[in-house]
N, C-alpha and C positions, 0 to 999 in steps of 0.2 A: 198233078202239082206243078204249083209256077215254078218260072225258070229260075227263081232266086231259091228256092227250097230244094230244088232237083242240084243246084250248083253248091248246096251246103252239102247235099248226102254225097254230090261224086266228090267234093272234097274230101270228107271221110275214108272215102275210096281210095282218092287216090294218094292220101297221108301213108295208109296202108301198103297200097303198091310200091311207094318209093323209098319207103324205107330203109330198104337195102342198096339203093343208087347212089348215095353221096358216101363217100367217107369223111368223117368228121372225127378231127383230134382234140383230146381233153384242152380245156384254156387255162385252168389253174396252172399259177405257177406250184414247182417244190417247196420253197423255202423264200422267206422274208426275213427283214432282219424286227418289224412290229408284227405280232398277232393280233388281230382286229375282230373284235366278236360282230357276230351277227346274228341276231332273233329272226324267230316266225312263232306268229301266233298262231298256236296251237299244230297239229298235225292236219296231211290233206283230211282224213275221214280217219273215226274212230277204230273202225273194223281194219285198218290195216297200219294202224299207230303203231304198232311192233315194227312192222316190215320197213316203215318209214322211218325211224330210230334208228334201225340199224345202216340206213343208207346214209343218216347223217351222221351215224360214227366214223364208218367208212370212209366217209370226204373228210371228215378231222384228222383222221390218223394220215389219211394221204397227201397232206401236206400242213404246212404250218404257218400258212400266211392268215388264216382265217380260221375261227371256231364258232359253228352254226349251233345255234341252242332254239330248242322250242319251249315255248311258254305255253302251260296248259291254261285253255279257256273253259269257261262253264258252260256245257252243254245244255244249261237250263235255259241260257239268254242267246238271247240273238246275236250276229255278227257286229251289229253296229253298238248294243247296248255292250259286250265286251269293249270293243274298241274304243269306241267313244272317250270313255274314262281314263283309258290310258294316252291318249291322245292330251287329256284336257291336265293331264299330271307330267308333261312330255317325257311319257314313256313309249311312245311308239314304236310296236313291232319294225323290224327291218321289212321282212317277208309280211303279208298278209295272203290268204286263199280266200275267196267267194265267188259268188255269182249274182244275184239281185242286185246287191248293193254297189256292183262296180260304178254305175253312175254317181253315186254320194260321197264316193271316195275319190272320183278322177280329178279334183283337183288338190288333192293330198299326195299324189304317187307320180310314180317316175313314167315317162314315154320311152318306152323298151328303144324306140327309134333314135333315141339323144345320146344314146353311146356305140363307139364300134360292137362293143361285145355283144351291147341286147339286140341291136339290128340284125347283127348275124346269127340270133337266135330265131330272131322274127321270120328272117329270110330260111329258115327250115321249117315250117307252116302252112300249109295249103291256107289261101286266103279266106276261105269259108268258115275256117275254123278260128278264124281271126277276130270275125265281124264282132262279136260280144261284145270283146274284150275292146274295141274301138271307140273311143267318146271324142267326140267333137274333132275328127281327126287326128287324135293322139292314140297310139296305144299304148293304154294303160295296165293291160291284162296280158299273159301269155295263157294256153291251155296247157293242162294236166292231163289229158289222153281225152278218149272218145268213148263215151258209156252209151247203154243202152239198158232199158225197164222194160218189163212186160211180165208172161208167167214164166217163172222159172220151172223147171220140173226133173224129176228126176226119173230118166231114162230107164231104167230097171224097173220102176213100179208101172209105168205105163206100159212098156212092153208086157209086163205081167197079166196089165187087165185088158190087151190086146187093144190098147189108143195109139193111133197115129198122129201125131200133133200137125201132121201136115194135111190132113184130113178133116180138120175142126175150121170151117168157114163160116160161121155163124154164132150167134150167142145160144140159139138151140143146141147145137152141136156140140158147144161147150158145157152145157148142162147134159148132154149124154154122158160127154167122157167125163164128169165129176161122178154119175152114178155108176158107169162101170169099176173107176178108180177104187169110189167107197164100197162097193160092194165085191171087188177082189180084194182090199185087205182086211176088211170081213171076214172072208173066207178063209184068208190064211192065219186068221185068230191072231194079227197086228193089234195089239191093245192100244188105246186112246190114238187112234185111228182116223183118219177123213179126208175127203178128196182134195180140199185145198187149205192153204193158209195164208189167211187174209189177215195181214197185222194190222195193229191198230195203234201202230207207230206214227206221233203226228207229220214228222217229215214226208213218210211216206205217203201218209194221207192229201197232207197238204199242197206237197211237190210234187208228187208223182202221179198219184191215182188222179185227180183233178188234172193234170195234164191228158190225160184221156178224154176228157170233155173237151180242153181247150183247142186241141190239137186236131180233133174231130170235129170239130164246131163247123169247119169250112175246109173245101179242096183245094186254096189259095191261101197261100201267104199271106197277102192282102184281106181276103175275106178273114180270115184267123185275127187279123189285125183291127179289123174291124168290129169284131166280137169282145177286142180287148176295149177299143172306143167306145162301144156302148155300156159296157160293166162302168167304166172310168165317168162316164158321162151321168150315168145313173138309169137311162133308157133301157135294159136288157131285161127283159121279164122271162126268167130262167126256166118256169114251169110251162111256156108258152111253144118252147123250143123242142123241136124232137130229139134233137142229138143228145139235151139235158135228159129226155124221156129215158134215151136207150143208156144214158149213163148213170142213172138211176137202175133200171133195169136189172145190169150189170151189175153193181156194188150190192142190191138185194141178192142176186143168185149166187154170189161169191161168200156173201155175210150167211148165204140161207144152207150153204155147203161147207162153212168153216169148220176145219179139223179142232178148233180148241176156240173156248170163251176169247171175246175181247181181253188183251192183256195192254192196259197204258203204262207198265212200268217201265225201266229201262232195259229189264232181261229180256225182253220180248225178241228182240233181234236175232240174241244169241241161241233163245228157244227154240224160235223157227225155223234156222239154219240147223240146228240138230235134229229137227222132228223131219226135215225133207232131205239130210241125208241120212239118216236111220231109214228110210222108207216107208216112216209114218204118215207122210201124205205124199200127194202126187204131183201138185204145185204149190206155188208159192209167189202172190204177188212182189217181185221183189227186182233189181236188177245186177247187173253182172258184177259190181263191185261184191257181192256176196260169194263169188264164187272161190276167192280163197278160202275163205271160212268154212265153205262147205267141204272143199276139197283137204282141207285139214282134220275137219271131221269124218271123213270118209275119203281116204284118198285114191281108192281103185274105183269110184262113183264116177257117172257119168252124167251130167248137170247140163240141159239145154235151156232154152229160149224159147217162148213163142208168143205171137200175137194176143191182144186181149179184145176179141171180136164182140164190138160192142152189138152191131144191126144183127136185127133178126132175120134180113137177107143175105144172102150171097153177093159178094160184089159191091156191099155198102163200103162207103169210101173210110179206109183205115183197119178193116176186118183181117185184112192180110199183111198188115204193116207193125215195126216194132219201132218204139221211140229211142231215137239215135241224137245224142248229142255231146256237147263238153259240160261236162260236171262244172267245172271251177277253174278259174284264170289265177296267175302269180300276178300279185303286185306289190311294188316295190316302194318304200316310204320314198317322199320326195322333200319333206318339208324338216322332219327332225333327224334324220340320219346326216351320218358323215358321207363323201365323196369316199372312202375305202370302204364303209360300210355296204353301200350300194354296188359297190365292185365286189363285193363277196359274196353279194345274194345271189349277184348275175353269176358268178363264178361256182359257186354251188349248184345252181339252177342248169348251167351246161355243162358241168362235171355229171349230173342225174342224168340227162337224157342224150350227153353225146360220147362219153368213155364206155367202155365196155364195161366196167364196173359199176357204172350207175344205171346204165341199160338194164343189167341182169336184174338189179332190184324192182326196177319199173316193170319190165316184162314178165321175168319168170313166176309161174303157178305158186302160191304158199307151198309151203310155211316160210322160204325165202322172199320171193319175190311179192309186189304189189297187182301180180297180172293184169295190168293195163296194156288198153292197144294200143302201139305207139303211135302219133300223130308228128314226128319229128324225122323228117328225111334223114339219112344215115343212121337209121338204127337198124342194127345187124343182129339183134335179138328180135326172135319170132316169139308170138303168139302159139302155144301150143296143146291149148287145151279143146276140149270138145265146145264148150261153151263160145267161145272167141271164135270158133271156123263156122258156128252156125250166124253170128253175128254178120261173120263177114260174108258168108252167103245172102242173108236179108241185103245186107248195106252193096253188094254187087248187082244183085236184082233191081235195086230202087225202092225195096220196100222200107222203106224208112217212115217215121213220121217226124214233125219238127217238136223240138222241146220247147212248147208258149210258155213253160214255168220260168225261162232265161226272162221273160219280159215282166214275171211278177213283181209288186212292189217290193220295195223292203219289209222284212216282216209277216208279208201277207200270207207267206204259207203257212206260218204260225196259227195264224186266224183261221185258213181254211183246213188246217190239221186238226184244230179242235173244234169244228163243226162239223166236220167228219166222226171225229171220236164220240163224238153226242148222238149222230147217226148211229152209226154203227152200234152205241151202247144200247137204243132203244129209248135215247135220253130226248131225243127230237125228232122231229117228221121229216118226210122228204120236203114239204113245202118250207117248214123252217130253214132247212139245209141250204135250200136254195134262197132265202131270203137272206141269211145271215152272209153267205158271199156275196151277193148283191151289194148288202150294206158295206161289207168290207173293203170292195172295191169300188163303191162311190167317192170320187174326188180325186182319186189316183193319179199322178202324174204319169204324163202318157211319155215317159222316157223312151218308148219303141217309135215316136213321132218326132223325138229329138227335143222335148222337154225338157228341158232341168229342176231337178231336185233343189227345192230353196230349203235350207237349215233354218 
């Protein structure tokens, strides 16, 4: 692993370790003569929408200086497709949350270091976790949490099948585990059961599963960026890449043992979570953001996370690691908001991450909290779930993979997800899948090399 990649992983580890070392007081004032409205585009994620809105309600009740309101976004549209018309209509939201589109928004949003309050919040985050939110030396975004994705599992189901996740080192081991789980569930008479739930959700396939290829494409950060260079240049032939072959083989394996037929509708996430929680399947390719839902469905359950071992040989790069990174960054509009609104946006996020009340919404497990892994120093509320402890163990051991999807072009994951859906449902071939990804990447702006997106 290259030094820069190691640093990013260590930054997550240090953020977790330092979470309780600095006492931070809430910044917001309790009383003001004028109440300023502050809007936010959507919520952080739909699966934690209720918890986030509860936090907003609690913040609003804690003071009378600002009133934060969430504006619903169209989930069928990309971030830019939602935001661009709002800017054109002079109704830009004060707070926005995104990842890939950060370079597109850099000239429209506030530098967090431009105000004392914003700079103070930036100072609570390890440098490695700020990197993707820094454009041209401006800290235009601050992180929400650190997240991980890979194969989630129901510990009780795996225990009953005699499967130890720690012993799954290769793709062959993974198939053996799938067979054991499927046989165990069938013997137990569990209806509609299967080894793994491989969801045909566009964002899961387009951002997260495709990352399994790009993050394993090279063992160094620079090597992975060179793969992105080649994709953007149109000189990369995926069919000739042995890592791509492993990716397709793993895709096929997971689809072969899929518990359910591919479901492209909006209810797939809810249904898949319910089936893993109920023990109808042993594995689910997803991220730790699903844990609140799983624990709501099964409060007594233990749900872990493990790598997706794509290589056929033990020791293949990435076989023993999970993808860990920042899922998104908060940005504050700087072109259509007032100074008071920007102050209110900063105050709300400061309250959320530094006050005891806010931290409980951030860190506590479902149904009250968002179950986030804290990345702001001074956090006194600690993660307490089984999955959070597993993520911490991977981070502590340096067994993390880079989120290359951070560098995906704006809207790209939608295209990659659609191609993955066609392949999963048998409407495409592996060759066509590869060709579609190559075509979608060709001509992409190399934001990872400092190139600026032209509107």
